[in-house]
C-alpha positions, 0 to 999 in steps of 0.5 A: 440115388434112393434115400433108403440107401442102406435098405438091407439093414432092416429091423423094427425099433420102438417108435415111442423110445425114439420120440422120447429122445426129442426133448422140447423147450418150454413154450415161450410167450411168443408163438407164431407162424410165418415163411422162413428159410435156413440151411443145414449142411449142404441143403437149403430149406424153404417153407413155413415155421410154426412154433415158439419164437424170440424176437421173430426168430424160431426159438424153442419147440416148433415145426417147419413145413417145406413146400413138398409137405415134409415137416421137420419137428423138434427144437430150434435155437437162434433160428436153426434146428437143434438136437434130435429132429424128426423129418416126416414126409407126406406119406407118413414115413419119417427119419430121425437125425441129430443137429448141433450148431446147425450141422447134421451128424452121426446116424440117420434112421428111416422109418415107415409110417408105422415105426418100422426101421427101413434103412439107415445112412450117416453124415460125413462132414454134413453130407449124407454118405449115400450121396457121397458114394453115388458120386464115386468113380473108379480110379485110373491108377496111372493117371493118379500117379502121373497127374495127382493134382488134377484129381485132388479131393475127388471121390473114388471107389477102391476095391481090393485086399487089405495087405497091411494095417498100421496105426498112429495114435489117431489113425489107421493106415491100410495098404490095399492091393486091387485085382490088377496088383495096384497099391493104395494107401487108405487112411481114416480116424479109428479112435474115439468117435468123431461125430462130424468127420468119422469114417464109417468103417468096420475094424478090418483084418489083414487079408480081407476083401474090402470096398472103400469110398475115399477122397483122393489126397495125392500121391506120395512116398509114405513115411512109416517110421512112427507107425505101429501094428495093431490088434483088436477085440474081434481078432481070433489071434489077438493077444489077450488083455490078461497078458498085458495086465499080468506082464506075460510074454506075447508076440503080435502074432502069438502063434509064430516066432517070425516078425509080423507080416505087417512090419515086413510088408510096410518096410518093403512096400510103403517106400513106393510112391502111392496114391493116398486116400482119406476114407469116409465109408467102407464095407467088407466084401464078404456076404457072410458078414454085413452090418445089420442095424437091427442086430442084438448087440454082442461084444464081437459086433461092437468090436467089429463095428464100433462106429456104425453102432456108436451112441447105441446102448450096450449092456453086460456084466463083467469084472473090473480088472483095472481102474483109474480115478479122476477126483476132479471130474468124479469119474473112473476109467475101467478095463472090464472083462465081460463075463460072456465073451471073456474079452475086454472093454474100455469104459468111463463112468461118472460116480458123482451122483451114484452111490456105487463106487467100483474097485478092482475085482468087483463083479459089475453089471453095466450099461453104456453108449458105444463111443468107437475104439479106444487105443491102448499102446503096449510095449512088452519084450521088444514088441510094441503096437496098439490094442483096439478095444470097444469104448463105452461111456457108462450111464449105469454101473452096479455091483452084482 
């Protein structure tokens, strides 16, 4: 498969800004060039290292040239690349990605030699999503139920409609029905970003047509006693956080007095033995809404795609509605109502080296990195569930 798997996500970013992310250690006393090899994730690298060393091992700033003239440049630690890396091919095009403890993670962006963003990919458990997707097959539903052990951990492509969404504190559970009426349980983490094993999926709505790429976990009867429905920031029929803060009456489906479809469906359908999958990548089938890596970020975008834009910077203004202080870490947690969208963000902010200390009611301007979803549980008027809000880790906060 072409490495530019996500070629439809095009845009132009500043090459200078990206290159500034590559911080290099001071030059050590030893600078060498010698044959070297190492492995990252599932890939083995063999070529020539040039740069700083310690005891004849790469340590500090350097570059590694493969036999095909591809050059990996950045920092090395204990013989392995570390931090933000640039990998440049012989034609001058390049990619930017991150390594921690010898493990690649997060988003990988591909650029032309002129710095134009061409496409992007992601890592899941050190493997590129595009490579995992290429190995997916369509499920034989009868076989998965009759002989599940023969298919454990194989990758399948599940296409269908989201009938039910339930949650526990860390995960989301989707009941998917395909065009033949077959039902699947698909699970993934949907809270604060896990950079190494995050499922790269949007926040879905019930009733949407989706395609999910997943590892088969087995077939089982699924216990939903501890699972709850959820609402999220992008949903048109969401309860507003103001109702939670003011303690006013609400229902999970505000426009109806009937219990939510999620609860009725889960009691009715989840009693069956169903194939269970762990999702690593998913898309909406609607051509009207697709992930655009070059889009200008808005509340609705980061609420719909909290993981695809994880670690991207988001700025806005808003009002502090709720605040909790951790004096040991000199940090605050705030619920902020954004001025433009009138919707809510869950934010954290360290004030130790900053003159400004926010309080409830402040009008603030802020910038922060997107860190996935934050789940807030609620219980009002005998209804309980989870509210999903975009989570930002602020690096700038000032009073307007």
